[in-house]
C-alpha positions in Angstrom: 9.6 16.8 3.2 11.6 15.2 0.4 13.2 11.8 0.9 15.9 10.6 -1.4 16.7 7.0 -1.4 19.7 6.3 -3.6 20.1 2.7 -2.9 18.3 -0.1 -1.1 20.7 -2.8 0.0 19.0 -6.2 0.6 21.3 -8.9 1.9 18.8 -11.6 1.3 16.1 -11.1 -1.4 14.1 -14.1 -0.2 13.6 -12.3 3.2 12.2 -9.1 1.6 10.0 -11.3 -0.8 8.6 -13.1 2.2 7.8 -9.8 3.9 5.9 -8.6 0.8 4.1 -11.9 0.4 3.1 -12.0 4.0 1.6 -8.5 3.8 -0.4 -9.3 0.6 -1.6 -12.6 1.8 -2.7 -11.3 5.3 -4.5 -8.5 3.6 -6.4 -11.0 1.4 -7.3 -13.0 4.5 -8.6 -10.0 6.2 -10.7 -9.2 3.1 -12.1 -12.7 3.1 -13.0 -12.6 6.7 -14.6 -9.1 6.3 -16.7 -10.4 3.6 -17.8 -13.5 5.5 -18.7 -11.5 8.6 -20.4 -8.9 6.4 -18.0 -6.0 7.4 -18.1 -3.6 4.4 -15.8 -1.0 5.8 -12.9 -3.6 6.5 -13.7 -5.4 3.2 -13.3 -2.2 1.1 -10.3 -1.1 3.0 -8.4 -4.4 2.6 -9.5 -4.8 -0.9 -8.2 -1.3 -1.7 -4.7 -1.9 -0.1 -3.9 -5.6 -0.7 -2.2 -4.9 -4.0 0.2 -2.2 -2.5 2.9 -4.5 -1.3 3.2 -6.1 -4.7 3.2 -2.8 -6.5 5.9 -1.4 -4.1 7.9 -4.6 -4.5 7.8 -4.4 -8.3 8.7 -0.6 -8.3 11.8 -1.1 -6.0 13.2 -3.6 -8.5 13.5 -0.8 -11.1 16.6 1.3 -11.6 14.7 4.5 -11.0 11.6 3.7 -8.8 8.7 5.9 -9.3 6.4 5.7 -6.3 4.3 8.5 -7.7 2.9 5.9 -10.3 2.0 3.6 -7.4 0.3 6.3 -5.7 -1.6 7.3 -8.8 -2.9 3.8 -9.3 -3.8 3.6 -5.6 -5.7 6.9 -5.9 -7.6 5.7 -8.9 -8.5 2.6 -7.0 -9.6 4.5 -3.9 -11.8 6.6 -6.2 -13.3 3.6 -7.8 -14.0 2.1 -4.4 -15.5 5.3 -3.0 -12.6 5.4 -0.5 -11.0 8.8 -1.3 -12.1 10.1 2.0 -10.1 7.5 3.7 -7.0 8.3 1.6 -7.5 12.1 2.1 -7.6 11.5 5.8 -4.3 9.4 5.7 -2.7 12.3 3.6 -3.7 14.8 6.2 -2.5 12.7 9.1 0.8 12.2 7.3 1.3 15.8 6.6 0.7 16.7 10.2 3.3 14.2 11.3 5.8 15.8 8.9 5.2 19.2 10.2 5.9 18.2 13.8 
């Protein structure tokens, strides 16, 4: 499935910035809590994804956003965190949803 987004209209940039910031900070808090209760799975997962909102936010500011580069960086981080199995599972689930 190809999705083409030509323009994203945001009436209030402060609102979208708040959303991205809330996501990033919430994920950091989840990571901190997972560390304090010694839950390695949640720690690794939140550590892996907490940078995604900021990366997406930076990409959509560009004239020609390239989410492939965001995904490439994400995949490298997943590999380094030994979380490629999680990302592969997510891709399989996403592909299954698109086929329906």
